[in-house]
C-alpha positions as CSV (number, residue, x, y, z in Angstrom):
1,X,-21.5,88.2,37.2
2,X,-24.6,86.2,36.6
3,X,-25.3,88.0,33.3
4,X,-21.9,87.0,32.0
5,X,-22.5,83.4,33.1
6,X,-25.9,83.4,31.4
7,X,-24.4,84.8,28.2
8,X,-21.6,82.2,28.4
9,X,-24.1,79.4,28.9
10,X,-26.2,80.6,25.9
11,X,-23.1,80.8,23.8
12,X,-22.0,77.3,24.8
13,X,-25.5,75.9,24.0
14,X,-25.5,77.8,20.6
15,X,-22.0,76.4,19.7
16,X,-23.1,72.9,20.8
17,X,-26.2,73.1,18.6
18,X,-24.2,74.2,15.7
19,X,-21.7,71.3,16.2
20,X,-24.5,68.8,16.5
21,X,-26.1,70.1,13.4
22,X,-22.8,69.9,11.5
23,X,-22.2,66.4,12.8
24,X,-25.7,65.4,11.7
25,X,-25.1,66.9,8.3
26,X,-21.8,65.0,8.1
27,X,-23.5,61.7,8.7
28,X,-26.2,62.4,6.2
29,X,-23.6,63.2,3.6
30,X,-21.6,60.1,4.5
31,X,-24.7,58.0,4.2
32,X,-25.5,59.4,0.8
33,X,-21.9,58.7,-0.3
34,X,-22.2,55.2,0.9
35,X,-25.5,54.8,-0.9
36,X,-23.9,56.0,-4.2
37,X,-21.1,53.4,-3.7
38,X,-23.7,50.7,-3.1
39,X,-25.5,51.7,-6.3
40,X,-22.2,51.6,-8.3
41,X,-21.5,48.0,-7.1
42,X,-25.0,46.9,-7.7
43,X,-24.7,48.1,-11.3
44,X,-21.4,46.2,-11.6
45,X,-23.1,43.1,-10.3
46,X,-25.8,43.5,-12.9
47,X,-23.2,43.8,-15.6
48,X,-21.4,40.7,-14.5
49,X,-24.7,38.8,-14.5
50,X,-25.4,40.0,-18.0
51,X,-22.0,38.8,-19.1
52,X,-22.6,35.5,-17.3
53,X,-25.8,35.0,-19.3
54,X,-23.8,35.7,-22.5
55,X,-21.2,33.1,-21.7
56,X,-23.9,30.5,-20.7
57,X,-25.5,31.1,-24.1
58,X,-22.2,30.6,-25.9
59,X,-21.5,27.4,-23.9
60,X,-24.9,26.0,-24.9
61,X,-24.2,26.8,-28.5
62,X,-20.8,25.0,-28.4
63,X,-22.5,22.0,-26.7
64,X,-25.0,21.8,-29.5
65,X,-22.1,21.9,-32.0
66,X,-20.3,19.2,-30.1
67,X,-23.4,17.0,-30.1
68,X,-23.8,17.6,-33.8
69,X,-20.3,16.6,-34.7
70,X,-20.5,13.6,-32.3
71,X,-23.5,12.3,-34.3
72,X,-21.6,12.8,-37.5
73,X,-18.6,10.9,-36.2
74,X,-16.2,13.8,-36.3
75,X,-14.8,13.2,-32.8
76,X,-11.9,15.6,-33.0
77,X,-14.1,18.5,-33.9
78,X,-16.6,17.4,-31.2
79,X,-13.8,17.4,-28.6
80,X,-12.8,20.9,-29.7
81,X,-16.3,22.2,-29.3
82,X,-16.6,20.5,-25.9
83,X,-13.5,22.3,-24.8
84,X,-14.9,25.6,-26.1
85,X,-18.1,24.9,-24.1
86,X,-16.0,24.2,-21.0
87,X,-14.1,27.4,-21.4
88,X,-17.3,29.4,-21.7
89,X,-18.7,27.7,-18.6
90,X,-15.6,28.7,-16.7
91,X,-16.1,32.3,-17.8
92,X,-19.8,32.0,-16.8
93,X,-18.8,30.8,-13.3
94,X,-16.2,33.5,-13.0
95,X,-18.7,36.2,-13.9
96,X,-21.2,34.8,-11.3
97,X,-18.5,34.9,-8.7
98,X,-17.7,38.6,-9.6
99,X,-21.4,39.4,-9.4
100,X,-21.6,37.9,-5.9
101,X,-18.6,39.8,-4.8
102,X,-20.1,43.1,-6.1
103,X,-23.4,42.2,-4.4
104,X,-21.5,41.7,-1.1
105,X,-19.8,45.1,-1.5
106,X,-23.1,46.8,-2.2
107,X,-24.6,45.3,0.9
108,X,-21.6,46.4,3.0
109,X,-22.0,50.0,1.8
110,X,-25.7,49.9,2.5
111,X,-25.0,48.7,6.0
112,X,-22.5,51.5,6.4
113,X,-25.0,54.0,5.2
114,X,-27.6,52.7,7.7
115,X,-25.0,53.0,10.5
116,X,-24.2,56.6,9.5
117,X,-27.8,57.5,9.6
118,X,-28.2,55.9,13.1
119,X,-25.3,58.1,14.3
120,X,-27.1,61.2,13.2
């Protein structure tokens, strides 16, 4: 009777150890998955920042053009270039907003990865 109980206890401990190992492996895989997602969103944020820099450069060029045509007295053309500059600035701000959102998502996934590793 005691031998059966000992074997049963050893079997329960063995199964528990396997289950804990599987859970630990699950959380490590989950953390790695979250880390990959965070890297993806960080790359997206970097791309948005590059686009924002492009739009800012375009806006500066249009502002220079507007100043040039203002000096020459061509106010219609100056107004047109000012409008172009405003449009580029709107695009610049939009890209910065998208970058911030992607940064927030990346941070969220990194927090989730850390939580998964703590559960391990």
